[in-house]
N, C-alpha and C positions, 0 to 999 in steps of 0.2 A: 666495243669488244663483243665478240660472239659469245654465245651461251651453249652449253651442252644441253640439248633438248631431245626428247623422244627416247625411244628404246629400239634395240635390234638384237636378234639372237643369231650368233654365228657359230659354225662348227669348228672344232679344234682339229687341226690336221694331224697326220701320223707322226709328225715330229714335235707335237705339243705346242704348235703356234696357232694363234687365232687372229684373223684380220679385224683391226679396229675399224668400225664403220667410217665411211668416207666423210660424213658430216662431222664426226668427232675429230678426225684428222684435220679437217679444214679449220675448226676452232683452235686446235693446237697450233696450226701454222699461223693463224691470225694473232694468237697470243704469244707467239714465239716460244712455245714450250718445247724444249729439247729433251730434258730429263724428266721422267715421270716419277713423281713421289707417290708411292702406293702404300696405304696403311689399312690395317684391319679396322673396319668401321666400329664405332663405339656402341652401336645399337643393333645393327642388322648383321646377318652372316654374309657380308659383302666386303669386297675390297674397294676402297675409295681411291680414285686416281686423279691427280692434278699436277700442276707444275710446282716448281720450287716455291712460288708465292703462297701456295697452300700450306706447306711446311712452315714458312716464315710467319704466316698468320698465327699458327699454333704456338710457335716459339715466342711471339710477342705476348700472347696470353700467359705463358709460363713466366716470362720476364716480369710481368706485372704483379706476380704473386711473390710472397716470401719464398726464396729458393728452398727453404727447409720445410715448407708447409706440406701437409698431405696432398693438397690439391695440385701443387706444382710437381710433386713426385709422381702422383698418379698420372697426370697428363704426360709427363716425360716418358713414363713407362709405356703408355699407349702409343704416343706418336713417334717416339724414337725406337723403343723396343719392339713395337708392332708395325714398323715401317721399313721399306726398302726403296732404293732408286732402281728404275728399269728404263730401258730404251726400246723404241720400236725398231724393227729391222728396216732395210731399204724398201721393202714392199708394204710397210705399214702394219706389220704383224707384231704381236706381243707374245712372248713365251709364257705359257701357262705353267708356272713353276709349282713346286710343292707348297711354297708359301701361300699361293692362291688356292690351290686345290684343298689343302688341309683345313683352311679356315672356312671355305665356302661350300665344300662338297661338290664343286664343279668336276665333271668327268669328261664328257664329250662335246658339250656345247656351253657357250657363255652368253648370258644376256647382258648387254651394255645398257645402262640406264643413265640418262642425263640428269644432272643435279645442279644446273646453272653454271657454277664456276668449277665444277669437277664432274666426273662420272664414276659409276660403280660397275663392278663385275659381280654378277649373281649367277647362281645355279638357276636355270630357267623356271623350274616348277616352284622353287622357293620364292622367287620373285613374284610369280603370278599369285601365289597364296598370300604373300604379305600385302600386295596391292589390293587384292580382294578384301582382306580384313580391314584395310584402311578405308576403302570405299564404304564398306558396311558400317564401320564405326561412325563415319561422317554422316551416312544416311540416317542412322539411328539417332544421332545428335541433332539432326535437322539442319546440318550445315551444307550449304550449296557451294559449288565451285566458282560462282560469280560474285 
C-alpha cells in the first residue's frame, strides 16, 4: 500500500476548489479510497483526511471502551461530531468548505501534508510554524531523524 508522503501547497480557485496533489491522488487510487473522511485534528489546527478505514479505526477504539465512559463519549464527539465525508470532483479537486476554513484559518492556499495513512490540510504559514517548532524541539532534545 502506498503512503501519503511529503507536502505541497496549492492555490484555491475562484470557486473554492483546490487540486489535491497528484501523488496523493495516486495513493488514494491504489488504496481504493472513494469517499474522504475528513475530521478536525485532535492536536493541530488542521483537517485530517483519509478513507473510511480511518473512521473505522477510530470506531474500533470507541467500541473497545465502555460506551458510557468519558473516553468513548469524547472520542465520538471528536470523530463523529468533528467529521464529514467529502468527495473529489472529476478533476481531482476538493471543495474548501466552511468546515475546513473555520477550523484551519485557510483562505487562499492549502498546504497538503502527508501523514502515512492519511493527509492533512493546513493553512500554509501555520504549517511552517508548527514544523519549525517541532524541528527546534527535537534539536534541543538532541534527537536525530535517523
